[in-house]
N, C-alpha and C positions, 0 to 999 in steps of 0.2 A: 468230773468227767475228764477224759483224756483229750488232748488236742486243743489247738487254739489258745487264746489268752487265759482260759479258765483252767488250764492244766495245773496239776500239783496243788490243788486248793487245800492247803494245810499249813499248820504252824511248823516252821523248819528251824533255822538256827536260833540259838539263844546264847546270850553273853551277860556277864555281870561285872560292873566296875568296882573299884575300891570304895566308892561311896554308897554302894548298895543299889544303884540303878540297874534295872533289868531290861535288856534289849531283846526284842522278839521279832523275828521275821514272819510277818503275817501275809502270806502270799495271796490268800483269798481276798483280802481287802487292799492289796497292792500298797503295802506300807510296812515300815518298821515302827513299832511302838516302844515307848520308853515308860517304864513303871517305877514307882518308888518301892520301898520295902513293904509298904502296906497294900501294894497292888493298885495304887491310884495312878491313873493315866496322866503322865506329865507332858508327853510329846508324841506327835505323829510325823514321821518323815515319809513323804510319798516316794515309794520305790516299787517298780514292777519286777516280779520274779525274784524277790530277795530269797537267798538260799542259806548262806552261812555268814557268821558275823563274829568279829573280834575287835578288841580295843588295845591301844598302846598305853601302857602305864607311864611311859616316859613323856608323851606329848598329849595324851587324851584323845588322839585322833581315832575315828571310827572307820573300820574297814569292813566291807562286806562283798560277797560274791552274788551275782545274779546269774540265773541259769534258765534257759528256755529251749524249746524244740518240740516238735510233734511228729506224727507219722509221716507227714508229707513234706515238711521243710527241715532243712538242716538248722541246728540251733547253735548257741554259743554260750560261753561263760565269760563274764566280765568281772573285773575287780574295781570297786568304787571306794573312794576315800573322802571322808567328811572331816575337815579340819575342826569345824565348830558345829557339832551335831545339835547343840542346844538352839541354834538360830538358823542354820542353813537348811534349805529344802532341796538344794541341788548339790551333787558331789563336786568337790574341788578338782578331782582327777578321776578319769575313767580309762581303764586299760582293757583291751580285749585279750583275754588269757588264751582262749582256744576256741576253735569251732568244734561242734559236736554233732552227732547224729541224733536220733530220737533219744530223749532223756526221760525214761520212765521214772516212776516214783522211787524205785530202789536205787537209782543212780543219782547221787547228790554230790555236791562240792564241799570242800573244806577250806578254812582259812585260819592260820595261826600267826600271831605276832610275836617275834623274838626281838626284844629291845637290846641295843648296845649303847655304849656311852654317847656316841655321836649320831646314831641312825637307828632305824628299825628294819628288820628283815621280815618280809611278809611271805609266808609259805602258802601256796595255793595248790590244791589238788582236786581232781575230779575222777570218777571211776572210769572215764573213757580217755584219760590223758595222763602223761607222766607229771611228776611234781615240778613246779616252777617256784623259784624264789625271787622276789623283787626287793631291791634296796630302796628305802625311802629316806632321803636326806634332804639337804638344802636344795638340791637340784630336782627333787621330785621323785616319782616312781621310775626306776629303771630295772631291767631284767638283769639279775645277778647270776643266776644259774638255772639252766634248763636240763633236767635229768635225762631227757631224751637225747640230748646232744653231748654226751660225755664220750669223748673219743676213746675207742677201745674197750669200753665198759659194756657189760651186759645191761639190757634194758628191761626194767620191770614195768610192763604195760598193764593198764587197768588198775590203778591204785585203789585199794579198798580200805585197808586199816593199817595203822602204824602203832608200834609199841617200842619204848626205849628202856633198855636195862639200866636202872639208876646206878648200879655199881660199876659196870664196865662201859656204859654209854654206847654200847652196841645197839644199832637200830634194826628192828625187824619190820619188814613191809610185806603186807599180803596183797596179792594181785586179785583180779576178778576171776581167776581160774582156779582158786583154792590153793595156789602155790605160795610158799613162804620164802622170803629172801632176807639175807642179813648183810648189813653194811658195817664194817668195823673200822675202816681207814678212810676218813673224810678228805685227807689230802690227795689220796689216789682212790676215789670211790669205785667200788666194784660190787655188784649185786651177786652174792654167793647164795645159791639155792640151798635151802634147808630141806632135808628129806622128810617133809611132812605135807600132808594134804589136809587142810583145815578150813573151817568157816570163820574162826576167830582165834585170837591169841591173847594170853595174859601172862605176866611175868611175876613170879614170887622171888623178890630180891633176897629175902632172908634165907630161904632153903635152896635157892638156885634152881627152882623148877620153872619150866615153861608149860 
C-alpha cells in the first residue's frame, strides 16, 4: 500500500562483502538482514525505510540510505553509517542528504563507496535530487561535493542511471527526463548533453559502442 509507514513494502538494496555476507534492505519488516553464503540469517539491524546499501572494503563500515515520503507529507533521504554492523543496532552517524516530495516505488536512492588510502568517499543520489559526495575520514562524514552547486556548470536534475566508460573514464548520467549527459573533465566538471533520448544506457568498451 502507498502512504504512511507501510509504503514501499519490498526488498530494496542488496550488498555483498568480501567474506560472502549478504546485506538486504527489508523495508517491509523495518530492518537490514545479514545472511551467510548458505542463506542463514546471521544478524538483524533495525532500520526503518532502508533503501540502498554499500560497504567500505577499507574499514568494513556499513553505509545505507533511508527514504520516506507519501502523498500528503514531504519526505527525506538520510545517509546512515554503522562502524560495527556486527554489534551495533543504532548508526554511529546520520546525515540528512535531502528533502524530497512524494517518493513512489520507481523513485529510489543509490549509495556507492569509493575508498582511498586515508578516507572513503560516499556517493549518494536520488531520482529527485543531484548527486552528493561525502568524505568519511577521522573527522566523520562531511559534504565534499554537491553537484547542484557547481558554479557555472549545467545541472543534471533527476539522477536516474550512471555508466562509466572503462577506457576513457568518461561518465554518462541519465536524468529522469530521458536525457543523457556526459562528464569528461572532473577538475572542471560540466554536464554536456548527448543527443539521445533513452530509458537506459550500456557501454561496450571493446567495440566502442553505446
